[in-house]
N, C-alpha and C positions, 0 to 999 in steps of 0.2 A: 296637890289636892286630888280628891277622888269624887267621881260623879256616878250616881246611881238612879235607877228607876225602881218604883215600888209596886209589888204585886200583892193585893190582899188575897188571902186564902179563904176557902170555905170553912175550914176548921182550924182552930188555933193550935191544936196538939200535933206535934210531929215526933217521930222516933228517930233520933240521929243514927242509931245502930242500923235501922232498916235503910235509911238513906245511904249510909256507908256501903251497905251490901249492894244497893242499886248503882252506886258509883262504880263499883267493880264490874257490874253487869254491863253498864253503858260506857265502859272505858274506850277511849279512842285507840289505845294501844292494842286492843283486841279486834279492831276493825280490819277487814280485808279489802277495803276500798283503796283505790289508788291514792286519793287524797282523803286522809282519815279525819274524822271529827268525833267528838264525844267528851266524856269527862276525863280528868287527869287524876287518877287515884292518889298519887303521891302528894297532891295539893290538899287533900282532905284534912280539915282540922275541926275540932269541936271547942267550944268556949262555954264555960259555966254550965256544962252538962246538957244544955237545951238548945244551944245555937251551933250551927255548923257552916263551914266555908268550903267551897270546892271550885275548881276552875273548869270552864268549858274550853276545850282546845279544838282548833281547826287548822288543818294544813292547807297551804297554798303554794303554788309554784312561783319562783322568781328567778332572776338571772343575776349573777355576779361576774365581775370582770377580773381575770387573773392578771398577774404581773406581766405575763406575755401578751396581754391584750385580747385574750380569748374570752368569749362569753360562755359561761357554764350555767346550765339550769339546775337549780336545787330546790328542795322542799324546805319550807320554814313553817313554824307553827305560831299562831297567835293564841293567847290565853285570856279568858274573860271571867271575872269572878261571879259566882252565884252564892248568895248568903241567906241561909234560913235563920230568921231572927228569933224563932221560938215563941213568938207572940201573935201568930196569925198573919205574918207578913214575910215576904221574900224580897231581897234587894238584888239587882243585877246591874252590871256595867252599863252606864248610859251612853258611853262613847263607842258604840259599835259601828263598824264600817258601812253597813247598809241594812235595809229592812229585812232582807233574807236572813242575815245572821241573827238579827233580833228575834225573828220568828223562831229560828232554831233554838235559841237560848230559852225563850219562853216555853217552847215545847219540851225542852229538856227538864224544866221545872216540873211539868206534868209527869214526865217519865220517871223522875227521881221520886216523886210521890206515888208512883204507880197508880195513876188515875187518868181518866179520859176527859177531865175538866180542862178547858182552855182558859187560862187566867188572863185578865186584862189589867193593864197598868193604871195606876192612879194618875189623874190629871188635876191641876189646880185652876179653878176659875177665879174671877175677881173677888168674890166673897171669901174663898179659901185663903187667898193671899192676904186679904185684910185681916182674917182671923189669925194668921201667922204673925202679922205685925202686932196685933193686940196682945198676943202671948209673949212677945219677945222682950228681953231685957233691954236691948238697944237695936235700933234700925241703922244699919251701916250704909245701905245703898238701895235704891229703888229705880226701876226702869218703867216708865209709863208709856202708854200707847194712846195719845190723844186722837179722838175720832173726828175732830172738826177743824184741824189746823195742820200746818207744816212747821217744823219737821214732824214726821209721824212717829218719832220715838224720842223720848226725853229722859235723861238720866240725872238723878240726884245722888251724889256720892260723898261720903266721908265728911259730912258737915255735923258739928256738934248740935245736938237737939234737932235732928233732921226733920222730925215731924212738926216742929214749930216754925220752920222756915217758910218763906213766901212761895218758893217753888213747890213745896209739898202741898200747901193749901191751894195753889193754882191747879194742880193736876190730880189731887187725891180722888176726885170723882171719876177719873178716867180709868180704863182697865190697866192693870199692872202686868207686865211681861215677866218681871223678876223682882224678888226682894231678898236682900242679904241681911241676916240678923244674928245677934247673939241670943242663944236659946236660954230660957229660964233655968237657973241652977246648973248650967253646963256651958261655961263660957270659954273653955280651953280652945275650942275650935268654933269659928262662926260658920254659918250655913246659908247657902243660897237656895231658894225655891223658885222654880220656873213654871210658867203656866202650862207648858207641855208635859209636866210631871217630873222633870229632872231635878235631883237634889244634889248639890255639890258641897262637900265638906272641905273647907279651905285649910291648907297647911301642907308642908313639905314632908314627903316620906312618912306618911302617917302609918304606923304599924297596923297590921291586919286586925289584931284584937281590939285596938282602939277604934278603928273604923266600924267594927261590929258593934261595939258599945255605943258609939254615937248614933248609929243607925237604929239601934233598938230604942234608944231614948227618943229619937225623932218620931218613930212610929208609935211608941207608947204615949208620948206626951203631946205630940203635935198632930200627926196624921190621923190618929184615932179620934181626935176631937173635931175633925173637920167633917163637913157634910159632903163627903166624896160620892159622886155619882159614878160608881163602877159596879161591874157585875162579872160573873163567870158563866161560861156556857160549855156544854159538851162540844167536842170536836164535831163540826157539821151541824150543830143545832143548839137551841137554847137549853140551858140547864133548868130543870124543873125541881 
């Protein structure tokens, strides 16, 4: 499975050729830092002419143990996908190691677009997740967060007709932390939406082009229809 967060852009139009040029400029391979970070040009791909994929790479130090029992320090690189969906949204890896790396990835989006706008991720509130449920072909799983009882988290999973069950009716008025659904007209992969904005496409070894296709569908048919309270601002101040 693959998990992403979504950034709404100020303008829908992007130029993949310009982004590819920026990928070369921002390449980690051209960095003179001891621990390099930046884009990985060899990872750049385009899909359907308007969508593009690139990896953000970051080196770190680690130690390995040799057969002789000696510890040797080496540099390793972690890679995280950034996907321009060609419809006014960007997706990036939701499973980043810490907030600093996430900040760097989001700033890289601004750098690749050659703008000083600082983009902010979509988050889903109770109404948003309810709207996801209303649009879904099938609800496979829901995690509720009851406000007036223990346990303070309740999961309802893999029940036929989940929305008609007693557990759904008991907790449907409480906030949802997560909902897993089959999307309308796109049931090959089911998708989980989390209140903090993470989206997970479930499946093993999902090809990159399929991930891009599913994410574009999600943003076109689901996220764009939600009343998302998100905004962009200039680095250091609000965008006017």
